[in-house]
C-alpha positions as CSV (number, residue, x, y, z in Angstrom):
1,M,161.9,149.7,163.5
2,I,162.9,146.9,161.1
3,D,163.4,148.2,157.6
4,A,160.6,146.7,155.5
5,A,162.7,146.6,152.4
6,S,165.3,144.3,154.2
7,L,162.6,141.7,154.5
8,F,162.1,141.4,150.8
9,K,165.6,140.6,149.6
10,D,164.6,137.0,148.7
11,P,161.5,135.7,146.9
12,I,158.6,135.0,149.2
13,A,157.1,131.4,149.3
14,H,153.3,131.8,149.1
15,R,151.9,129.8,152.1
16,G,155.3,128.1,152.3
17,L,157.0,126.0,149.6
18,H,153.9,123.7,149.2
19,D,153.5,120.9,146.7
20,K,150.5,118.7,147.1
21,S,152.1,115.9,145.0
22,Q,154.9,115.7,147.5
23,G,152.5,115.8,150.5
24,R,153.4,119.4,151.4
25,V,150.1,121.1,152.1
26,E,149.9,124.9,152.0
27,N,150.5,126.7,155.3
28,C,151.7,123.6,157.0
29,E,154.9,122.5,158.7
30,S,156.4,120.6,155.8
31,A,155.8,123.4,153.3
32,F,157.4,125.9,155.7
33,Q,160.4,123.6,156.3
34,A,161.0,123.3,152.6
35,A,161.0,127.1,152.3
36,I,163.4,127.5,155.2
37,E,165.8,124.9,153.6
38,A,165.6,126.7,150.3
39,G,166.3,130.1,151.9
40,F,163.1,131.7,150.8
41,A,161.1,134.2,152.9
42,I,157.7,132.7,154.0
43,E,154.2,134.2,153.6
44,C,151.5,132.6,155.8
45,D,147.9,133.3,156.8
46,V,146.3,133.4,160.2
47,H,143.0,133.2,161.9
48,L,141.7,133.1,165.5
49,S,140.5,129.7,166.9
50,A,137.4,129.4,169.1
51,D,139.8,129.5,172.2
52,N,141.4,132.7,171.0
53,Q,144.6,131.2,169.7
54,V,146.3,132.3,166.5
55,V,146.3,129.4,164.0
56,V,147.9,129.2,160.5
57,F,145.3,128.6,157.8
58,H,144.1,130.5,154.8
59,D,140.4,129.9,154.3
60,D,137.6,130.9,156.7
61,T,136.4,127.3,156.5
62,L,138.2,123.9,156.4
63,G,136.3,122.3,153.5
64,R,138.8,123.0,150.6
65,L,141.7,121.2,152.3
66,T,139.9,118.7,154.7
67,Q,136.8,116.7,154.9
68,N,135.5,118.9,157.7
69,K,133.3,121.8,156.7
70,S,133.5,123.8,159.9
71,S,134.6,127.4,160.3
72,V,138.2,127.7,161.6
73,R,137.0,130.2,164.2
74,N,134.3,127.8,165.6
75,L,136.8,125.2,166.7
76,S,139.5,125.1,169.4
77,V,143.1,124.5,168.6
78,A,142.8,121.0,170.1
79,E,139.9,120.3,167.8
80,L,141.6,121.7,164.7
81,K,144.7,119.6,165.3
82,K,142.7,116.4,165.2
83,I,141.5,117.1,161.6
84,P,143.6,115.5,158.9
85,F,144.3,117.1,155.6
86,N,143.2,115.5,152.4
87,D,146.9,115.4,151.3
88,G,149.9,115.0,153.5
89,P,150.5,114.1,157.1
90,D,150.6,117.6,158.6
91,R,148.2,119.2,161.0
92,I,147.2,122.8,161.5
93,Q,149.9,124.8,163.4
94,T,149.6,127.7,165.8
95,L,151.5,130.8,165.0
96,Q,153.7,130.2,168.0
97,E,154.6,126.8,166.7
98,L,155.5,128.4,163.3
99,L,157.7,131.0,165.0
100,E,159.6,128.2,166.8
101,Q,160.0,126.3,163.6
102,V,161.3,129.3,161.6
103,S,163.5,130.4,164.6
104,E,164.8,133.6,162.9
105,K,166.2,131.6,159.9
106,V,164.2,133.4,157.2
107,P,161.8,136.4,157.0
108,L,158.2,135.6,158.0
109,I,155.3,137.7,156.5
110,I,152.1,137.1,158.3
111,E,148.8,137.9,156.7
112,L,145.9,138.5,159.1
113,K,142.6,137.2,157.6
114,S,139.6,139.4,158.4
115,L,135.9,138.9,159.0
116,W,135.5,142.6,158.1
117,D,133.5,143.2,161.2
118,G,135.7,145.9,162.8
119,D,137.0,143.5,165.5
120,E,140.7,144.0,166.2
121,G,141.0,140.8,168.3
122,L,143.2,139.0,165.7
123,A,145.6,142.0,165.5
124,L,145.9,142.0,169.3
125,R,146.6,138.3,169.6
126,V,149.1,138.3,166.7
127,S,150.9,141.3,168.3
128,E,151.1,139.5,171.6
129,T,152.4,136.3,169.9
130,I,155.2,138.0,167.9
131,G,156.0,140.7,170.4
132,T,158.9,138.7,171.9
133,Y,160.1,137.2,168.6
134,F,163.4,138.6,167.5
135,G,163.6,137.3,163.9
136,P,162.7,139.2,160.7
137,V,158.9,139.4,160.7
138,A,156.2,141.6,159.2
139,T,152.4,141.6,159.2
140,M,149.9,142.6,156.6
141,S,146.2,142.4,155.9
142,F,143.5,143.4,153.3
143,D,141.7,145.0,156.2
144,P,142.9,148.5,157.1
145,V,141.4,148.0,160.6
146,L,143.8,145.1,161.3
147,V,146.7,147.0,159.8
148,K,146.1,149.9,162.1
149,G,145.5,147.6,165.0
150,V,148.9,145.9,164.8
151,Q,150.6,149.2,164.3
152,N,149.1,150.4,167.6
153,W,150.4,147.5,169.5
154,L,153.7,146.8,167.6
155,P,154.9,150.0,166.0
156,H,158.4,148.6,165.5
157,V,157.2,145.8,163.3
158,P,156.7,146.5,159.5
159,N,153.0,146.3,158.7
160,G,151.6,146.3,155.1
161,I,148.4,146.6,153.2
162,V,147.3,143.8,150.9
163,S,145.2,145.0,148.0
164,E,144.0,144.6,144.5
165,H,141.3,146.1,142.2
166,Y,138.2,145.2,144.2
167,R,135.6,144.1,141.7
168,D,132.0,143.2,142.3
169,T,132.6,139.5,142.5
170,E,131.4,136.8,144.9
171,E,134.5,137.3,147.0
172,W,133.9,141.0,147.6
173,H,130.1,141.2,147.2
174,F,129.6,142.2,150.8
175,L,131.4,145.5,150.2
176,S,129.6,148.5,148.8
177,R,130.8,150.1,145.6
178,F,132.3,153.0,147.6
179,Q,134.2,150.6,149.9
180,R,135.6,148.7,146.9
181,F,136.7,152.0,145.3
182,K,138.3,153.2,148.6
183,L,140.2,149.9,149.1
184,S,141.3,149.6,145.5
185,N,142.8,153.1,145.6
186,M,144.1,152.8,149.2
187,L,142.2,155.9,150.2
188,H,142.6,154.7,153.8
189,W,146.3,155.5,153.7
190,H,146.1,158.5,156.1
191,Q,144.7,156.0,158.7
192,S,146.4,152.7,158.0
193,K,149.8,154.2,157.1
194,P,151.3,150.9,155.9
195,D,155.0,150.3,155.6
196,F,154.7,148.3,152.4
197,I,152.2,147.3,149.8
198,S,151.4,143.8,148.6
199,Y,149.3,144.0,145.4
200,N,147.7,141.6,143.0
201,I,150.1,141.3,140.0
202,N,147.1,141.1,137.7
203,D,146.1,144.6,138.7
204,L,149.6,146.1,138.2
205,P,150.6,148.7,137.2
206,S,148.3,150.7,139.3
207,R,148.2,154.5,139.5
208,A,147.4,154.3,143.2
209,V,150.3,152.0,143.9
210,S,152.7,154.1,141.9
211,L,151.5,157.2,143.7
212,F,152.1,155.9,147.2
213,E,155.3,154.1,146.2
214,N,156.8,157.3,144.9
215,L,155.4,159.7,147.5
216,M,155.9,157.5,150.6
217,S,158.9,155.4,149.4
218,V,157.3,152.2,150.4
219,P,158.4,148.8,149.0
220,V,155.9,147.0,146.7
221,I,155.6,143.2,146.6
222,C,153.2,141.3,144.4
223,W,151.1,138.1,144.5
224,T,150.8,135.4,143.3
225,I,153.5,134.7,140.7
226,R,153.3,131.2,139.2
227,T,155.8,131.1,136.3
228,P,159.3,132.3,135.7
229,E,158.0,134.4,132.8
230,Q,155.5,136.1,135.0
231,A,158.2,136.6,137.6
232,A,160.5,138.3,135.2
233,R,157.8,140.8,134.2
234,A,156.8,141.4,137.8
235,L,160.3,142.2,139.0
236,K,160.3,145.1,136.5
237,I,157.6,146.9,138.5
238,C,157.8,145.4,142.0
239,D,160.5,145.0,144.6
240,Q,159.8,141.3,145.2
241,I,157.5,138.5,144.2
242,T,155.3,136.2,146.3
243,F,155.4,132.9,144.3
244,E,154.2,129.3,144.2
245,G,154.4,126.4,141.8
246,F,158.0,127.0,140.5
247,D,161.5,127.6,141.9
248,P,162.7,131.2,141.4
249,R,166.3,129.9,141.9
250,S,166.1,128.4,138.4
251,M,165.6,131.9,136.9
252,P,168.6,133.5,135.1
């Protein structure tokens, strides 16, 4: 198995090294290329398309970044590729295309986006896609079901849990109070058994994170760091940062 800590030697570019003012849209080819050229690890997000292909996109729906309001999972790859972004010339990539672009040059951290319906289909398709990739790669998800799913199919690939303090907000309103408590404190650990933790910097330090970090000796990365000052504070309590909006190479 790849050592998870070895993947986190360099700062991780959140959704690539994106910059809308430069026409580099998040989670797109130009943003990933900029990260590769800068020598940063890459974090990306994936969904399933209607034709069961793994595509690189963050949101469940297209409306924030395009004029199309459809759900990503309701369109085929061919249909998704026809949709222009509001900024920049890129089109939506498949995960396979991203793997070919990265081509083992930098670590790739793939976040599986969940519908929280218990379906492990995305975990299976991601596992099939990266199963023959020999570069430094890891997967992670907020959903313990998907974390466990990838582990079942690809036990040699580092697989992490993404978490935070789950509040009763619009984003997490569909979860019960007990579910939010369980996820916030990672009480699924005996089932998900993640190889690393990716936690919201705004909710660190966390007693739960510290407990598992010390007991299980797992690396902790944090998201999303947006200033050098925030990065300096984060690196005192985390092994690595996931960043956007500034260049960590400028830090002392």
